[in-house]
C-alpha positions in Angstrom: -104.3 48.7 -40.9 -104.6 51.3 -38.2 -106.2 50.4 -34.9 -107.9 53.1 -33.0 -109.6 52.8 -29.7 -113.2 53.9 -29.9 -114.9 55.4 -26.8 -118.6 56.3 -27.0 -119.4 60.0 -26.6 -120.2 61.0 -23.1 -118.6 58.0 -21.4 -115.5 58.5 -19.3 -112.2 56.8 -20.1 -111.4 53.7 -18.2 -109.8 54.1 -14.8 -106.8 52.0 -15.9 -106.0 54.4 -18.8 -106.5 57.4 -16.6 -104.3 56.0 -13.9 -101.6 55.1 -16.3 -101.7 58.6 -17.9 -101.7 60.3 -14.5 -98.8 58.2 -13.3 -96.7 59.6 -16.1 -98.1 63.2 -15.8 -98.0 64.1 -12.1 -100.8 66.3 -11.1 -98.4 68.8 -9.5 -96.6 69.4 -12.8 -99.7 69.3 -15.0 -101.3 72.0 -12.7 -98.1 74.1 -12.7 -97.8 77.6 -14.1 -99.0 78.8 -17.4 -97.1 79.2 -20.7 -95.9 82.6 -19.7 -94.8 81.7 -16.2 -91.2 82.8 -15.8 -90.7 80.3 -12.9 -91.9 77.4 -14.9 -89.6 78.5 -17.8 -86.6 78.7 -15.5 -87.3 75.3 -14.0 -87.7 73.8 -17.5 -84.3 75.4 -18.6 -82.6 74.0 -15.4 -84.0 70.5 -15.8 -83.3 70.1 -19.5 -79.9 70.4 -21.2 -79.6 69.5 -24.9 -76.6 67.4 -25.8 -75.1 68.4 -29.1 -74.8 65.6 -31.6 -74.3 65.3 -35.3 -77.2 65.6 -37.7 -79.0 62.3 -38.5 -77.3 60.4 -41.3 -80.5 59.7 -43.2 -82.0 63.1 -42.6 -85.2 61.4 -41.4 -87.5 62.8 -38.7 -89.8 60.1 -37.5 -93.5 60.7 -37.4 -95.2 60.7 -34.0 -96.6 57.1 -34.2 -95.3 54.4 -31.9 -95.5 51.6 -34.4 -93.6 53.5 -37.1 -90.9 54.7 -34.7 -90.5 51.1 -33.4 -90.2 49.8 -36.9 -87.4 52.3 -37.7 -85.6 51.1 -34.6 -86.0 47.4 -35.6 -88.7 46.2 -33.2 -92.4 45.7 -33.0 -93.7 47.6 -30.0 -96.0 46.2 -27.4 -98.5 49.1 -26.6 -98.6 49.6 -22.8 -100.6 52.9 -22.6 -103.2 54.1 -25.1 -104.6 57.3 -23.5 -105.8 60.7 -24.8 -102.5 62.4 -23.6 -100.0 59.8 -24.8 -99.3 56.4 -26.3 -96.4 54.3 -25.0 -95.0 51.2 -26.5 -92.2 49.0 -25.1 -89.6 47.3 -27.2 -87.5 44.3 -26.1 -84.5 43.5 -28.3 -81.1 41.8 -28.0 -79.7 45.3 -27.6 -81.9 46.1 -24.7 -85.3 47.3 -23.6 -86.6 50.8 -24.4 -89.8 52.8 -24.5 -91.3 54.9 -27.2 -93.8 57.5 -26.2 -95.8 59.7 -28.6 -98.1 62.6 -27.9 -101.0 64.1 -29.9 -99.8 67.6 -29.1 -96.4 69.1 -28.3 -97.6 70.5 -25.0 -98.2 67.0 -23.7 -94.6 66.1 -24.5 -93.3 69.2 -22.7 -95.3 68.2 -19.6 -94.0 64.6 -19.8 -90.4 65.8 -20.1 -90.9 68.1 -17.1 -92.3 65.2 -15.1 -89.5 62.9 -16.2 -86.8 65.4 -15.0 -87.2 64.1 -11.5 -85.7 60.8 -12.7 -82.9 62.4 -14.7 -81.3 60.5 -17.5 -80.9 60.9 -21.3 -83.7 60.7 -23.8 -84.1 61.0 -27.6 -86.6 63.8 -28.2 -88.4 64.6 -31.4 -91.5 66.4 -32.5 -94.3 64.8 -30.4 -92.3 61.8 -29.4 -89.6 60.6 -26.9 -87.5 57.4 -26.8 -86.3 56.3 -23.4 -83.3 53.9 -23.6 -79.8 53.3 -22.4 -77.5 56.1 -23.6 -75.5 53.8 -25.8 -78.7 53.0 -27.9 -79.8 56.6 -28.3 -77.0 57.6 -30.7 -77.9 54.7 -33.1 -81.6 55.6 -32.9 -80.9 59.3 -33.5 -79.2 58.5 -36.9 -82.5 56.7 -37.9 -85.1 58.9 -36.2 -83.7 62.4 -36.0 -84.4 64.3 -32.8 -82.1 65.6 -30.1 -80.5 63.7 -27.3 -81.4 65.5 -24.1 -80.1 65.0 -20.6 -82.7 65.8 -18.0 -81.6 66.8 -14.5 -83.6 66.7 -11.4 -84.8 70.1 -10.0 -85.7 68.6 -6.6 -84.1 70.3 -3.7 -81.2 68.4 -2.0 -80.6 68.3 1.7 -77.5 69.8 3.2 -75.1 67.5 5.1 
């Protein structure tokens, strides 16, 4: 059974949902340059570096649904954010804690990745979904989910000594 949050037409989303979505999608990034902006493209290229890994063993590409991706990784996700721009679930297992984030459109995923670049780290990225976990978990997830392991690097300026 699929659960969908219903919001009456003409009524704004709750402040909590908006705050959670905005916390993950900083206004500065969301209001950045347009699709054809060369500066934004250069920043994106500098902040994201794909890590080459073998093709998934099962040849499966997970659909962009938190519950399905969680099931493929062996957990039942606790939904933490259910907003128009993204859904996020958290999994807690013996192997560790990880987050699964899905997006209704690819452009929201791109914005999220741009925002996440300030934190750095490795992520498993697929079509309209991202798994945030310890690097040692990502390889195992990739064989079940597909996607690409990406290392995000901060584009923030550093101070000279």
